[in-house]
C-alpha beads as a LAMMPS data file, in Angstrom:
LAMMPS data file: protein, C-alpha beads

116 atoms
115 bonds

1 atom types
1 bond types

-500.0 500.0 xlo xhi
-500.0 500.0 ylo yhi
-500.0 500.0 zlo zhi

Masses

1 110.0

Atoms # bond

1 1 1 -386.772 339.597 -273.689
2 1 1 -388.388 337.569 -271.346
3 1 1 -387.141 334.206 -269.932
4 1 1 -389.937 331.676 -269.322
5 1 1 -389.670 328.101 -268.323
6 1 1 -390.483 325.618 -270.866
7 1 1 -393.621 323.541 -270.548
8 1 1 -393.776 319.762 -270.060
9 1 1 -395.255 319.519 -273.663
10 1 1 -392.438 321.591 -275.141
11 1 1 -389.839 319.594 -273.379
12 1 1 -391.329 316.337 -274.725
13 1 1 -391.655 317.548 -278.418
14 1 1 -388.094 318.995 -278.304
15 1 1 -386.648 315.414 -277.077
16 1 1 -388.933 313.944 -279.920
17 1 1 -387.583 316.014 -282.607
18 1 1 -384.022 315.300 -281.364
19 1 1 -384.298 311.693 -281.864
20 1 1 -386.379 312.100 -285.144
21 1 1 -383.650 314.155 -286.736
22 1 1 -381.127 311.546 -286.521
23 1 1 -380.765 309.168 -289.436
24 1 1 -381.257 305.371 -288.906
25 1 1 -378.207 303.426 -288.014
26 1 1 -377.467 300.740 -290.532
27 1 1 -378.015 297.169 -289.235
28 1 1 -374.946 295.379 -287.970
29 1 1 -373.322 292.537 -289.894
30 1 1 -374.636 289.210 -288.553
31 1 1 -371.542 287.069 -287.483
32 1 1 -371.831 283.517 -288.803
33 1 1 -370.594 280.939 -286.216
34 1 1 -369.591 277.352 -286.534
35 1 1 -371.462 274.796 -284.290
36 1 1 -368.303 274.373 -282.247
37 1 1 -368.100 278.068 -281.495
38 1 1 -371.903 278.380 -280.727
39 1 1 -371.475 275.186 -278.236
40 1 1 -368.326 276.821 -276.556
41 1 1 -369.990 280.224 -276.285
42 1 1 -373.213 278.727 -274.697
43 1 1 -371.540 276.121 -272.411
44 1 1 -370.753 277.361 -268.717
45 1 1 -367.166 277.366 -267.534
46 1 1 -366.059 274.025 -266.157
47 1 1 -366.103 273.964 -262.282
48 1 1 -364.219 271.342 -259.956
49 1 1 -366.686 269.219 -258.187
50 1 1 -366.441 269.678 -254.504
51 1 1 -366.513 265.922 -253.830
52 1 1 -364.686 263.169 -256.041
53 1 1 -365.517 259.655 -256.796
54 1 1 -363.765 258.361 -253.881
55 1 1 -366.058 260.347 -251.537
56 1 1 -369.206 258.834 -253.204
57 1 1 -367.735 255.186 -252.671
58 1 1 -367.290 255.923 -248.978
59 1 1 -370.835 257.393 -248.467
60 1 1 -372.328 254.329 -250.538
61 1 1 -370.734 251.941 -248.339
62 1 1 -371.748 253.923 -245.266
63 1 1 -375.407 253.861 -246.538
64 1 1 -375.070 250.182 -247.410
65 1 1 -374.082 249.293 -243.864
66 1 1 -377.049 251.396 -242.627
67 1 1 -379.403 249.422 -244.769
68 1 1 -377.846 246.055 -243.693
69 1 1 -378.235 246.969 -240.081
70 1 1 -381.971 247.769 -240.860
71 1 1 -382.411 244.356 -242.448
72 1 1 -381.020 242.669 -239.469
73 1 1 -383.466 244.351 -237.168
74 1 1 -386.442 243.082 -239.170
75 1 1 -388.504 240.002 -238.493
76 1 1 -389.411 238.947 -234.820
77 1 1 -392.895 237.142 -235.786
78 1 1 -393.818 234.778 -233.264
79 1 1 -394.663 231.362 -234.874
80 1 1 -397.867 230.879 -232.383
81 1 1 -399.586 234.118 -231.306
82 1 1 -400.480 232.531 -228.087
83 1 1 -397.002 231.991 -227.032
84 1 1 -394.391 234.560 -226.063
85 1 1 -390.906 233.968 -226.767
86 1 1 -388.386 236.599 -225.669
87 1 1 -385.429 234.932 -227.708
88 1 1 -386.874 235.779 -231.040
89 1 1 -387.645 239.642 -230.357
90 1 1 -384.828 240.175 -227.931
91 1 1 -381.987 238.243 -229.757
92 1 1 -378.305 239.338 -229.976
93 1 1 -378.888 240.042 -233.878
94 1 1 -381.754 242.595 -233.222
95 1 1 -380.516 244.229 -230.074
96 1 1 -376.681 244.250 -230.448
97 1 1 -375.333 243.603 -233.766
98 1 1 -377.811 245.697 -235.981
99 1 1 -377.388 248.797 -233.839
100 1 1 -373.526 248.396 -234.126
101 1 1 -373.654 247.908 -237.733
102 1 1 -375.911 251.079 -238.277
103 1 1 -373.660 253.311 -236.188
104 1 1 -370.754 251.907 -238.054
105 1 1 -372.399 252.993 -241.463
106 1 1 -373.180 256.307 -239.925
107 1 1 -369.398 256.704 -238.908
108 1 1 -368.317 255.814 -242.265
109 1 1 -370.710 258.610 -244.000
110 1 1 -369.320 260.922 -241.300
111 1 1 -365.570 259.986 -242.037
112 1 1 -366.210 260.339 -245.626
113 1 1 -367.580 264.161 -245.186
114 1 1 -364.701 265.040 -242.887
115 1 1 -362.176 263.489 -245.135
116 1 1 -362.385 266.172 -247.642

Bonds

1 1 1 2
2 1 2 3
3 1 3 4
4 1 4 5
5 1 5 6
6 1 6 7
7 1 7 8
8 1 8 9
9 1 9 10
10 1 10 11
11 1 11 12
12 1 12 13
13 1 13 14
14 1 14 15
15 1 15 16
16 1 16 17
17 1 17 18
18 1 18 19
19 1 19 20
20 1 20 21
21 1 21 22
22 1 22 23
23 1 23 24
24 1 24 25
25 1 25 26
26 1 26 27
27 1 27 28
28 1 28 29
29 1 29 30
30 1 30 31
31 1 31 32
32 1 32 33
33 1 33 34
34 1 34 35
35 1 35 36
36 1 36 37
37 1 37 38
38 1 38 39
39 1 39 40
40 1 40 41
41 1 41 42
42 1 42 43
43 1 43 44
44 1 44 45
45 1 45 46
46 1 46 47
47 1 47 48
48 1 48 49
49 1 49 50
50 1 50 51
51 1 51 52
52 1 52 53
53 1 53 54
54 1 54 55
55 1 55 56
56 1 56 57
57 1 57 58
58 1 58 59
59 1 59 60
60 1 60 61
61 1 61 62
62 1 62 63
63 1 63 64
64 1 64 65
65 1 65 66
66 1 66 67
67 1 67 68
68 1 68 69
69 1 69 70
70 1 70 71
71 1 71 72
72 1 72 73
73 1 73 74
74 1 74 75
75 1 75 76
76 1 76 77
77 1 77 78
78 1 78 79
79 1 79 80
80 1 80 81
81 1 81 82
82 1 82 83
83 1 83 84
84 1 84 85
85 1 85 86
86 1 86 87
87 1 87 88
88 1 88 89
89 1 89 90
90 1 90 91
91 1 91 92
92 1 92 93
93 1 93 94
94 1 94 95
95 1 95 96
96 1 96 97
97 1 97 98
98 1 98 99
99 1 99 100
100 1 100 101
101 1 101 102
102 1 102 103
103 1 103 104
104 1 104 105
105 1 105 106
106 1 106 107
107 1 107 108
108 1 108 109
109 1 109 110
110 1 110 111
111 1 111 112
112 1 112 113
113 1 113 114
114 1 114 115
115 1 115 116
């Protein structure tokens, strides 16, 4: 008796015969689900939000202050292009008040972020 190695073709045909000899499995019964069960199965588990509604109120208020500050900086057009009037461009509203309100708005947003 001689022992010899099986060739690749013999191994492939042996594995094909192994699967061919098994009987086909019966199809599984389909489960009937109601719409509610399907929706529950499909929906993801509920997660708690990182920030609540109070956070968004603070952030919205901060952004509103920034926008108000930007609007206070607008303007400054000279009525007569031949005349320079420093009080129009360098007014208290544009140089002092508007930047303070913008920084206040940024401070409110920062407070809202760190409040959590």
